[in-house]
C-alpha positions in Angstrom: 6.3 2.6 37.0 9.7 3.4 38.3 12.2 0.6 39.0 12.7 -0.3 42.6 15.9 -1.8 44.0 16.2 -4.3 46.8 19.4 -4.8 48.8 20.1 -8.2 50.3 23.2 -9.2 52.4 24.4 -12.7 51.4 27.4 -15.0 51.4 28.3 -14.8 47.7 30.7 -17.7 47.6 33.0 -20.0 49.6 35.5 -22.0 47.6 38.8 -23.7 47.8 41.1 -22.4 45.0 42.6 -24.9 42.5 45.8 -24.6 40.7 43.9 -23.6 37.5 42.3 -20.3 36.9 38.5 -20.5 37.6 35.5 -18.4 37.9 34.5 -18.0 41.5 31.5 -15.8 41.2 29.6 -14.1 38.3 27.3 -11.1 38.8 23.8 -12.0 37.6 21.7 -10.0 35.1 19.8 -7.0 36.5 22.0 -7.1 39.6 24.8 -5.1 41.1 27.0 -6.7 43.7 29.1 -4.9 46.3 31.6 -7.2 48.0 31.9 -6.0 51.6 34.2 -8.7 53.0 36.6 -11.1 51.1 38.4 -13.5 53.4 41.5 -15.5 52.3 42.6 -18.4 54.5 45.5 -20.8 54.0 44.5 -24.1 55.6 47.7 -25.8 54.7 50.9 -26.5 56.7 53.0 -24.7 54.0 53.1 -21.1 52.7 51.1 -20.6 49.5 50.4 -17.9 47.0 47.2 -16.9 45.2 45.8 -14.7 42.5 42.4 -13.0 42.4 41.0 -11.1 39.4 38.0 -8.7 38.8 37.1 -9.6 35.2 34.9 -7.7 32.8 32.0 -9.5 31.1 33.4 -11.9 28.5 37.0 -11.2 29.6 39.7 -13.3 31.1 42.2 -13.1 34.0 45.3 -11.1 33.4 47.8 -8.7 35.0 45.6 -5.7 34.1 42.6 -6.9 36.2 44.5 -8.5 39.1 43.4 -7.6 42.7 46.1 -10.0 44.0 48.9 -11.5 41.9 51.1 -14.2 43.4 50.2 -12.9 46.9 52.0 -14.8 49.7 49.9 -16.3 52.5 51.7 -17.9 55.4 50.8 -21.4 56.6 47.6 -21.7 58.7 46.9 -18.0 58.5 44.1 -15.6 57.4 45.3 -12.9 55.0 45.6 -9.6 57.0 43.6 -7.5 54.5 39.9 -8.0 54.5 38.8 -6.4 51.2 35.7 -4.4 50.8 34.0 -2.1 48.3 34.6 -4.3 45.2 31.7 -3.6 42.8 30.5 -6.1 40.2 28.2 -5.1 37.4 26.1 -7.7 35.5 28.3 -10.2 33.8 31.5 -9.2 35.6 33.2 -12.0 37.7 35.7 -12.8 40.3 38.3 -15.4 39.2 41.0 -17.0 41.2 43.9 -19.5 41.3 46.1 -20.9 44.1 49.6 -22.2 43.9 48.4 -25.6 45.3 44.9 -27.0 44.9 42.6 -27.0 48.0 45.0 -25.1 50.3 43.5 -21.6 50.1 39.8 -20.9 50.9 38.0 -17.7 49.9 34.8 -16.6 51.4 33.0 -13.5 50.2 30.0 -11.6 51.7 28.2 -8.9 49.8 25.2 -6.9 49.0 23.0 -7.8 46.0 21.2 -4.8 44.6 18.5 -6.2 42.3 16.3 -4.1 40.1 12.6 -4.9 40.2 9.7 -3.4 38.3 
């Protein structure tokens, strides 16, 4: 029988960045994820910076896979660019780090496309 794909709109993650690089979301096996909205919010009274990386399976964060690198975000503001169309294949991940722990919140919504027999 041919494979059938189901598409489900979900909130993929909502996290506060720390000052250490961390995995925020990893695409599951037999699934493709299309991020349709990625919001970045500075909840702090001071300006902060952040990094977000689209990392290959088994890879690590680096300049070559940065979506944002030391991107400034003013105090108490939402970043003006709402990203969409970021595609993750199985095993790929989104990683991030903030200049100060618990000052930048990221929320991602996306479509999970899961293969089913």
